[in-house]
C-alpha positions as CSV (number, residue, x, y, z in Angstrom):
1,X,-31.5,-40.2,0.0
2,X,-31.7,-36.5,-0.8
3,X,-29.4,-35.3,-3.7
4,X,-29.0,-31.9,-2.1
5,X,-25.7,-32.5,-0.2
6,X,-24.1,-33.9,-3.3
7,X,-25.4,-31.0,-5.3
8,X,-24.1,-28.5,-2.8
9,X,-20.7,-30.2,-2.8
10,X,-20.6,-30.0,-6.6
11,X,-21.5,-26.3,-6.5
12,X,-18.8,-25.6,-4.0
13,X,-16.2,-27.5,-6.1
14,X,-17.2,-25.6,-9.2
15,X,-16.9,-22.3,-7.4
16,X,-13.4,-23.2,-6.1
17,X,-12.4,-24.2,-9.7
18,X,-13.6,-21.0,-11.1
19,X,-11.8,-19.0,-8.5
20,X,-8.6,-20.9,-9.2
21,X,-8.9,-20.2,-12.9
22,X,-9.8,-16.5,-12.2
23,X,-6.7,-16.1,-10.0
24,X,-4.4,-17.7,-12.5
25,X,-5.7,-15.4,-15.2
26,X,-5.3,-12.3,-13.1
27,X,-1.8,-13.3,-12.1
28,X,-0.8,-13.5,-15.7
29,X,-2.3,-10.0,-16.4
30,X,-0.8,-8.5,-13.2
31,X,2.7,-9.0,-14.6
32,X,1.8,-6.9,-17.6
33,X,0.0,-4.1,-15.7
34,X,2.3,-1.5,-14.1
35,X,0.5,0.3,-11.3
36,X,-1.7,-2.7,-10.5
37,X,-2.1,-4.6,-7.2
38,X,-2.4,-8.2,-6.3
39,X,-3.3,-10.2,-3.2
40,X,-3.8,-9.7,0.5
41,X,-1.0,-10.7,2.8
42,X,-0.2,-10.6,6.4
43,X,3.4,-9.3,6.1
44,X,5.9,-7.7,3.7
45,X,7.8,-11.0,3.7
46,X,4.8,-12.9,2.5
47,X,4.1,-10.3,-0.2
48,X,7.7,-10.4,-1.4
49,X,7.6,-14.2,-1.6
50,X,4.6,-14.0,-3.9
51,X,6.3,-11.7,-6.4
52,X,6.5,-13.0,-10.0
53,X,10.3,-12.2,-10.0
54,X,13.0,-11.4,-7.6
55,X,13.3,-7.8,-8.7
56,X,11.9,-6.0,-5.7
57,X,11.9,-2.5,-4.3
58,X,12.9,0.9,-5.7
59,X,16.7,0.5,-5.4
60,X,17.2,0.3,-9.2
61,X,18.7,3.0,-11.4
62,X,16.0,2.6,-14.1
63,X,13.4,3.8,-11.6
64,X,15.1,7.2,-11.0
65,X,12.9,8.8,-13.7
66,X,9.7,7.1,-12.6
67,X,8.1,10.4,-11.4
68,X,9.7,12.9,-13.8
69,X,6.2,13.8,-15.1
70,X,5.5,15.3,-11.6
71,X,8.4,17.7,-11.6
72,X,7.3,21.3,-11.9
73,X,3.6,20.5,-11.8
74,X,1.1,20.2,-8.9
75,X,-1.6,17.5,-9.0
76,X,-4.8,17.7,-7.0
77,X,-3.3,15.6,-4.2
78,X,-0.5,18.1,-3.8
79,X,-2.6,21.1,-2.8
80,X,-3.2,20.2,0.8
81,X,0.5,19.9,1.3
82,X,1.1,23.2,-0.5
83,X,-1.6,24.8,1.7
84,X,0.2,23.8,4.9
85,X,3.7,24.3,3.7
86,X,2.8,27.9,2.8
87,X,1.6,28.5,6.4
88,X,4.5,26.8,8.0
89,X,7.3,28.2,5.9
90,X,8.0,31.2,8.2
91,X,8.9,28.9,11.1
92,X,10.7,26.2,9.1
93,X,14.5,26.0,8.5
94,X,14.6,22.4,7.5
95,X,12.4,19.7,5.8
96,X,13.1,16.0,5.7
97,X,11.3,14.5,2.7
98,X,11.1,10.8,3.5
99,X,10.7,8.7,0.3
100,X,11.1,11.9,-1.8
101,X,12.7,10.1,-4.7
102,X,15.0,12.4,-6.6
103,X,13.5,15.5,-5.0
104,X,10.3,15.6,-6.9
105,X,8.3,17.5,-4.3
106,X,11.1,20.1,-3.8
107,X,11.2,20.9,-7.5
108,X,7.4,20.9,-7.9
109,X,6.6,22.9,-4.8
110,X,9.3,25.5,-5.3
111,X,7.4,26.5,-8.4
112,X,4.4,27.5,-6.3
113,X,6.0,28.6,-3.0
114,X,8.9,31.0,-2.3
115,X,11.3,28.8,-0.4
116,X,13.7,31.0,1.6
117,X,17.4,30.7,0.7
118,X,18.1,29.4,4.2
119,X,15.7,26.4,3.9
120,X,17.4,23.0,4.0
121,X,15.5,20.2,2.2
122,X,16.9,16.7,2.6
123,X,15.5,13.8,0.7
124,X,15.6,10.3,2.2
125,X,15.3,7.3,-0.2
126,X,17.2,4.2,-1.4
127,X,20.8,4.4,-2.6
128,X,20.3,4.2,-6.4
129,X,17.5,6.8,-6.3
130,X,19.3,9.4,-4.2
131,X,22.5,8.9,-6.3
132,X,20.4,10.1,-9.3
133,X,18.9,12.8,-7.2
134,X,22.2,14.2,-6.1
135,X,23.4,14.2,-9.7
136,X,20.3,16.1,-10.8
137,X,20.6,18.6,-8.0
138,X,24.3,19.2,-8.9
139,X,23.4,19.7,-12.6
140,X,20.7,22.2,-11.7
141,X,22.8,24.0,-9.1
142,X,20.4,23.3,-6.3
143,X,22.5,23.7,-3.1
144,X,19.5,23.5,-0.7
145,X,18.9,19.8,-1.6
146,X,20.8,17.0,0.1
147,X,20.2,13.3,0.2
148,X,20.2,10.4,2.7
149,X,19.2,6.8,2.7
150,X,18.4,6.7,6.5
151,X,15.4,8.3,8.2
152,X,17.6,8.6,11.3
153,X,19.1,11.6,9.5
154,X,15.7,13.4,10.1
155,X,16.9,14.0,13.6
156,X,16.6,17.7,14.5
157,X,14.6,18.6,11.3
158,X,11.6,20.9,11.7
159,X,9.2,19.0,9.5
160,X,9.0,15.5,8.0
161,X,7.1,15.1,4.8
162,X,6.0,11.7,3.6
163,X,4.4,12.2,0.3
164,X,3.0,8.8,-0.8
165,X,5.9,6.8,0.7
166,X,5.0,5.3,4.0
167,X,3.1,2.4,2.4
168,X,6.3,1.1,0.9
169,X,8.3,1.2,4.2
170,X,8.2,-2.0,6.3
171,X,9.2,-0.2,9.6
172,X,6.2,1.5,11.0
173,X,6.5,5.3,10.9
174,X,5.8,5.7,14.6
175,X,8.7,3.4,15.4
176,X,11.1,5.5,13.2
177,X,9.9,8.7,15.0
178,X,10.5,7.1,18.4
179,X,14.1,6.5,17.5
180,X,14.9,10.1,16.8
181,X,16.5,12.1,19.7
182,X,15.0,15.3,18.4
183,X,11.8,14.4,16.5
184,X,10.3,17.0,14.1
185,X,7.6,19.4,15.4
186,X,5.6,19.0,12.2
187,X,4.5,16.0,10.2
188,X,2.9,16.2,6.8
189,X,1.7,12.8,5.7
190,X,0.1,12.6,2.2
191,X,-1.3,10.1,-0.2
192,X,-1.5,7.3,2.5
193,X,-3.8,4.3,1.8
194,X,-5.8,3.9,5.0
195,X,-9.4,2.8,5.6
196,X,-11.7,1.5,8.3
197,X,-10.7,-2.1,8.0
198,X,-7.8,-4.3,9.1
199,X,-4.2,-3.5,8.1
200,X,-2.8,-5.8,5.4
201,X,-0.1,-5.8,2.8
202,X,-0.6,-6.2,-1.0
203,X,1.8,-6.3,-3.9
204,X,2.3,-3.5,-6.4
205,X,3.6,-3.8,-9.9
206,X,6.0,-0.8,-10.1
207,X,6.9,-1.0,-13.8
208,X,10.4,-2.3,-13.3
209,X,10.0,-4.1,-10.0
210,X,7.5,-5.3,-7.5
211,X,6.8,-3.7,-4.1
212,X,5.1,-4.9,-0.9
213,X,2.5,-2.1,-0.2
214,X,0.9,-1.6,3.2
215,X,-2.8,-0.6,3.5
216,X,-3.5,0.5,7.0
217,X,-6.3,1.0,9.5
218,X,-6.9,4.8,9.7
219,X,-7.6,5.0,13.5
220,X,-4.6,2.7,14.3
221,X,-2.3,4.9,12.3
222,X,-3.5,8.2,13.9
223,X,-3.2,6.6,17.4
224,X,0.3,5.4,16.7
225,X,1.4,8.9,15.8
226,X,-0.5,10.4,18.8
227,X,1.3,8.0,21.1
228,X,4.6,9.8,20.0
229,X,3.3,13.1,21.3
230,X,1.6,14.5,18.2
231,X,-1.8,16.1,17.8
232,X,-3.8,15.8,14.7
233,X,-4.4,19.3,13.3
234,X,-5.9,18.5,9.9
235,X,-7.0,15.6,7.7
236,X,-8.0,15.3,4.0
237,X,-8.6,12.9,1.2
238,X,-7.0,12.7,-2.2
239,X,-9.6,11.2,-4.5
240,X,-7.3,11.4,-7.5
241,X,-5.4,8.4,-6.0
242,X,-7.0,5.0,-5.4
243,X,-6.0,1.4,-4.8
244,X,-8.2,-1.3,-6.4
245,X,-7.2,-4.9,-5.6
246,X,-9.1,-7.3,-8.0
247,X,-10.8,-10.1,-6.2
248,X,-10.7,-8.2,-2.9
249,X,-13.2,-5.3,-3.4
250,X,-13.7,-5.0,0.3
251,X,-10.0,-4.1,0.7
252,X,-9.9,-1.6,-2.1
253,X,-9.7,2.2,-1.4
254,X,-11.3,4.8,-3.5
255,X,-9.4,7.8,-2.0
256,X,-6.2,8.1,-0.1
257,X,-5.7,10.2,3.0
258,X,-3.5,13.0,4.2
259,X,-2.7,14.3,7.7
260,X,-1.0,17.2,9.4
261,X,0.3,16.4,12.9
262,X,2.0,18.9,15.3
263,X,4.1,18.3,18.4
264,X,3.8,21.0,21.0
């Protein structure tokens, strides 16, 4: 009798054992590595269930200062948004900044662009974050800034900006747009993890909590927005932002994407 089948079985068992040990080791490291990613899941619920603790999402007061280092400074990934905002400002009276945290983009972009006094800028985020944002705006005397926890409040706004936020939102963006009675004419979507493969959800370690994090199919995303009556005007990549998922190199992304859509 040939020993090859038994040898192959031994090799396969050894591989499985090594993968198990490797996964255990990475899981231990993942808890100590803010900004890291772990796993490939079919849904937000599955990713949430895999989290090392029950502290999930951004709705925590200690996360209000997470992006303070971005206030008053533009990073490479910001310049495409600045480019289009500069051109669109003459026809804008309102911006809804979905997932805009405490108003980080408003404070940063106002350093580079001359926002008209009449421009309304509303930030949509979770309750603990917008509470901190409202307090900061009051302390700085910024009357143009307002805050909401519901994207339904984007109804009637001229432009929706989603600057690195859509991947954290379980409800598909196209579905939220469809629910608006007066959808925005302009969409600026930036720092979005999309690629040519299948859509999936991973888990991000966000310093003080864990977050399900969608990585989408590029074509499917564009088609979903086009189905709501929008045309793709421009597209870019932001190579200063990447998503590397250990043990899943084929699902990792070396550069995120940005899009400008317009509804005529």
